C-alpha positions as CSV (number, residue, x, y, z in Angstrom):
1,M,-52.6,-29.5,5.6
2,K,-48.9,-30.6,5.2
3,R,-48.2,-27.7,2.9
4,W,-49.7,-25.3,5.4
5,L,-47.6,-26.7,8.2
6,A,-44.5,-26.5,6.1
7,F,-45.3,-22.9,5.3
8,L,-45.6,-22.1,9.0
9,V,-42.3,-23.7,9.8
10,V,-40.5,-21.6,7.1
11,L,-42.3,-18.5,8.2
12,S,-41.2,-19.0,11.8
13,V,-37.6,-19.3,10.7
14,L,-37.8,-16.3,8.5
15,T,-39.1,-14.2,11.4
16,L,-36.4,-15.1,13.8
17,P,-33.7,-12.5,14.6
18,A,-30.6,-13.1,12.4
19,R,-28.5,-14.0,15.5
20,A,-31.0,-16.7,16.6
21,Y,-30.7,-18.6,13.3
22,T,-27.7,-20.9,12.8
23,P,-27.8,-23.5,10.0
24,A,-26.7,-27.0,11.0
25,L,-23.2,-28.5,10.2
26,S,-23.2,-31.4,7.9
27,R,-20.3,-33.9,7.5
28,S,-18.7,-35.6,4.5
29,G,-15.6,-37.6,5.4
30,D,-13.1,-35.4,7.1
31,Y,-15.0,-32.2,6.3
32,Y,-17.8,-30.3,8.0
33,Y,-19.7,-27.9,5.8
34,I,-22.7,-25.6,5.9
35,I,-25.5,-25.1,3.4
36,D,-27.9,-22.3,4.3
37,R,-31.0,-22.9,2.1
38,V,-33.3,-20.8,4.2
39,M,-32.0,-17.4,4.9
40,R,-28.8,-17.4,2.8
41,L,-27.0,-15.5,5.6
42,W,-24.2,-18.0,5.9
43,S,-23.8,-19.0,2.3
44,S,-22.4,-22.5,1.5
45,Q,-19.1,-22.9,3.2
46,I,-16.4,-25.5,4.0
47,Y,-16.4,-25.0,7.8
48,S,-13.6,-27.3,9.0
49,Y,-11.3,-30.1,8.0
50,E,-10.6,-32.8,10.7
51,G,-8.2,-35.1,8.8
52,D,-4.5,-35.5,9.0
53,A,-3.4,-36.1,5.4
54,E,-0.2,-34.7,4.1
55,T,-1.8,-33.8,0.8
56,V,-5.3,-32.4,0.6
57,E,-7.4,-31.8,-2.5
58,V,-10.1,-29.3,-1.3
59,P,-13.5,-30.1,-2.8
60,A,-15.5,-27.6,-4.8
61,A,-18.9,-29.0,-3.8
62,F,-20.7,-31.3,-1.4
63,E,-24.4,-31.3,-1.9
64,E,-24.0,-28.1,-4.0
65,P,-21.1,-25.9,-5.0
66,M,-19.4,-24.2,-2.0
67,D,-19.0,-20.4,-1.9
68,F,-15.9,-20.2,0.4
69,V,-13.5,-21.9,2.8
70,R,-14.0,-20.4,6.2
71,G,-11.1,-18.8,8.1
72,G,-9.5,-21.3,10.4
73,C,-10.9,-24.3,8.4
74,F,-7.5,-26.0,8.2
75,K,-6.0,-24.4,11.3
76,E,-3.2,-26.4,13.0
77,R,-3.0,-29.3,10.6
78,A,0.4,-30.5,11.8
79,K,1.0,-33.1,9.0
80,L,-0.3,-31.0,6.0
81,R,2.3,-30.4,3.4
82,R,0.5,-29.8,0.1
83,V,-2.9,-28.2,-0.7
84,V,-4.6,-28.5,-4.1
85,L,-7.4,-26.0,-4.4
86,P,-10.2,-26.7,-6.9
87,D,-10.5,-25.0,-10.3
88,A,-13.8,-23.4,-9.3
89,P,-15.0,-20.0,-8.1
90,L,-14.3,-20.7,-4.5
91,G,-13.4,-17.9,-2.0
92,V,-10.7,-18.6,0.6
93,M,-10.9,-16.5,3.7
94,S,-8.0,-15.0,5.6
95,G,-6.4,-17.5,8.0
96,A,-8.0,-20.6,6.3
97,F,-4.7,-22.4,6.6
98,T,-3.2,-20.7,9.6
99,D,-0.6,-22.4,11.8
100,C,0.2,-25.3,9.5
101,P,3.9,-25.7,10.3
102,R,4.8,-28.2,7.5
103,L,2.7,-26.7,4.7
104,E,5.2,-26.4,1.7
105,S,3.1,-25.8,-1.5
106,V,-0.3,-24.7,-2.6
107,V,-1.9,-25.2,-6.1
108,L,-3.8,-22.0,-6.9
109,P,-6.1,-22.4,-10.0
110,N,-7.3,-19.3,-11.9
111,A,-10.8,-19.3,-10.5
112,I,-9.8,-19.2,-6.8
113,V,-10.4,-15.9,-4.9
114,L,-8.2,-15.2,-1.8
115,S,-9.8,-12.5,0.5
116,G,-6.5,-11.9,2.3
117,N,-3.6,-13.8,3.7
118,A,-5.0,-17.3,3.9
119,F,-1.6,-18.8,5.0
120,F,-0.3,-16.9,7.9
121,N,2.1,-18.6,10.3
122,C,3.0,-21.3,7.8
123,P,6.8,-21.0,8.0
124,A,7.6,-23.8,5.5
125,L,5.4,-22.5,2.7
126,R,7.7,-21.7,-0.3
127,T,5.7,-22.5,-3.4
128,F,2.5,-21.3,-5.0
129,E,1.7,-23.2,-8.2
130,F,-0.4,-21.4,-10.8
131,D,-0.4,-20.7,-14.5
132,A,1.9,-18.1,-15.9
133,E,-1.2,-16.4,-17.4
134,N,-3.2,-16.5,-14.1
135,P,-5.3,-13.3,-14.2
136,R,-5.4,-12.9,-10.4
137,Y,-2.0,-13.6,-8.9
138,R,1.7,-13.0,-9.3
139,M,4.8,-13.7,-7.2
140,I,6.7,-10.5,-6.6
141,E,10.0,-10.8,-4.8
142,G,8.8,-13.9,-3.1
143,A,5.4,-12.4,-2.0
144,L,2.0,-13.6,-3.3
145,C,0.2,-10.6,-4.7
146,A,-3.3,-10.0,-6.1
147,L,-3.2,-8.1,-9.4
148,D,-6.7,-6.5,-9.0
149,A,-5.2,-3.7,-6.8
150,M,-1.6,-4.8,-6.5
151,R,-2.3,-6.1,-3.0
152,L,0.3,-8.0,-1.1
153,L,-1.5,-11.1,0.3
154,T,1.2,-13.3,1.7
155,P,4.7,-11.9,2.3
156,A,7.9,-13.7,1.3
157,P,8.5,-16.5,3.8
158,D,12.0,-15.6,4.9
159,I,10.9,-12.6,7.0
160,R,13.5,-11.5,9.4
161,A,13.5,-8.4,11.6
162,V,13.2,-6.0,8.7
163,Y,10.9,-6.5,5.7
164,N,10.9,-4.5,2.5
165,V,7.5,-4.4,0.9
166,P,8.1,-4.6,-2.9
167,E,8.0,-1.5,-5.0
168,G,4.8,-0.9,-6.8
169,I,2.5,-2.5,-4.2
170,L,-0.6,-0.4,-3.7
171,A,-2.2,-2.2,-0.8
172,L,-1.5,-4.6,2.1
173,G,-4.1,-7.3,2.2
174,E,-6.1,-8.4,5.3
175,C,-3.9,-10.1,7.9
176,A,-0.8,-9.7,5.6
177,F,1.7,-9.7,8.6
178,Y,-0.7,-10.9,11.3
179,H,1.1,-11.9,14.5
180,R,4.6,-11.8,12.9
181,E,6.1,-11.4,16.3
182,D,9.7,-11.4,14.9
183,L,9.0,-8.3,12.7
184,V,10.8,-5.2,14.0
185,A,10.6,-2.8,11.1
186,V,8.7,-2.5,7.8
187,I,9.9,-0.4,4.8
188,L,6.8,0.5,2.7
189,P,6.9,1.7,-0.9
190,E,5.9,5.3,-1.9
191,T,3.0,3.8,-3.9
192,L,1.2,2.2,-0.9
193,S,-2.3,3.7,-0.4
194,D,-4.2,1.2,1.7
195,I,-3.4,-0.9,4.7
196,G,-6.0,-3.7,5.1
197,G,-7.7,-5.0,8.2
198,S,-5.4,-6.7,10.8
199,A,-2.4,-6.2,8.5
200,F,0.0,-5.8,11.4
201,E,-2.2,-6.9,14.2
202,G,-0.2,-8.6,17.0
203,C,3.2,-7.6,15.7
204,A,4.5,-7.2,19.2
205,A,8.1,-6.3,18.3
206,L,7.3,-3.8,15.5
207,T,8.9,-0.5,16.3
208,S,9.3,1.2,12.9
209,V,7.0,1.7,10.0
210,N,7.5,4.5,7.5
211,L,3.9,5.5,6.9
212,E,4.9,9.2,6.3
213,G,6.7,8.3,3.1
214,T,3.7,6.7,1.4
215,A,0.6,7.7,-0.6
216,L,-1.6,6.3,2.2
217,K,-5.3,7.0,2.2
218,S,-6.8,4.4,4.5
219,V,-5.8,2.5,7.6
220,G,-8.0,-0.6,8.1
221,L,-9.9,-2.3,10.9
222,L,-7.5,-3.4,13.7
223,A,-4.6,-2.7,11.3
224,F,-2.0,-2.2,14.1
225,R,-3.9,-3.5,17.1
226,G,-1.6,-4.9,19.8
227,C,1.6,-3.5,18.4
228,G,3.0,-3.0,21.8
229,S,6.4,-1.7,20.8
230,L,5.2,1.1,18.6
231,T,6.0,4.4,20.2
232,E,5.4,7.0,17.5
233,V,3.5,7.2,14.2
234,T,3.2,9.9,11.6
235,L,0.4,9.6,9.1
236,P,1.0,11.4,5.8
237,E,-1.1,14.2,4.3
238,G,-3.7,12.4,2.2
239,V,-4.9,9.9,4.8
240,E,-8.7,10.1,4.9
241,K,-9.9,7.2,7.0
242,I,-8.7,5.5,10.2
243,A,-10.9,2.5,11.0
244,N,-12.1,1.2,14.3
245,G,-9.3,-0.3,16.4
246,A,-6.6,0.7,13.9
247,F,-4.1,1.5,16.7
248,A,-6.0,0.0,19.7
249,G,-4.1,-1.8,22.4
250,C,-0.7,-0.2,21.6
251,A,0.6,0.1,25.1
252,S,3.8,2.0,24.3
253,L,2.3,4.4,21.7
254,R,2.9,8.0,22.9
255,R,2.4,10.1,19.8
256,V,0.4,9.9,16.6
257,R,0.4,12.8,14.2
258,L,-2.8,13.2,12.2
259,P,-3.0,15.3,9.0
260,A,-5.7,17.8,8.1
261,S,-6.8,15.4,5.3
262,V,-8.4,13.0,7.8
263,R,-12.2,12.8,7.3
264,E,-13.2,9.7,9.3
265,I,-11.9,8.2,12.5
266,G,-13.5,5.1,14.0
267,K,-14.7,5.5,17.6
268,S,-12.3,2.9,18.9
269,A,-9.4,3.7,16.6
270,F,-7.1,4.5,19.6
271,Y,-8.8,2.5,22.3
272,D,-6.6,1.3,25.2
273,D,-3.6,3.4,24.4
274,P,-2.8,4.7,27.9
275,Q,0.2,6.9,27.0
276,L,-1.1,8.4,23.7
277,V,-1.3,12.1,22.9
278,L,-2.5,13.0,19.4
279,S,-0.9,15.8,17.4
280,V,-3.5,17.5,15.3
281,P,-3.9,20.6,13.1
282,A,-5.9,23.5,14.5
283,G,-9.5,23.4,13.4
284,S,-9.2,20.0,11.8
285,M,-11.7,17.1,11.9
286,A,-9.1,15.2,13.9
287,M,-9.0,17.9,16.5
288,A,-12.8,17.9,16.8
289,W,-12.8,14.1,17.1
290,A,-10.2,14.1,19.8
291,E,-12.2,16.7,21.8
292,A,-15.5,14.7,21.4
293,E,-13.9,11.4,22.4
294,G,-11.8,12.8,25.2
295,V,-8.5,11.7,23.7
296,P,-5.5,13.9,24.8
297,F,-4.1,16.0,22.0
298,I,-1.8,18.9,21.2
299,I,-2.1,21.3,18.3
300,E,0.8,21.4,15.8
């Protein structure tokens, strides 16, 4: 009878809509974590850290090995100065250590996997410690870069009004320059082919980015959302995809030139751009999209 009741309980959980199921938070010391043993929708994650230590050694496991550190897990830890990540295959999500004003150094073992910029708005961060033979990461001109696709993850800390992305970089990682409100201009290398999600989101002062001089193929989700000072953008021939929200909420954006190579544009790519007029080639996919979505355009 007990086995039958247990089966009914599990069955009832499995038949719930995904949004109706949320695994419980567990606590261990200063950490909250999630282990989803039922539906495996949430994986095992370090959910939040509530301590105030200056040095934190992030655990690899609680009841079982953790899969990743959630974005925002260590947000606004005002006293945090040093982070030691475990030598285990642990993912660290974008923004996991955001807004830590005193964070100075991070120990980055070989097995750690960063999904994007885990350390945005950490102005004191100067040092990433890892083996010279680390197969995943390198420091290039002060920027932390992933070697798998030559992705810039965390830019050099001393960003001023103008930032030169190092030569040879192929991609900007997720949230690379997220909410860098002091950033006015970015100089991109010719090699750049991909701009990750939210890479420049919230860069309110950004007025200049030389996209037309790159090998760009894809502009990611929310890549330039909220860049309120951008007025004009020219995408180079070769761009194939512009994701949802890529240029949304750019209040001053008046002209975006789209090439004939574009094959996919997200429905909300240019949402809430009240002054925008697209420049598109005659007969192009971009022209058809603008007509269908009611976005003003001219033919060039």
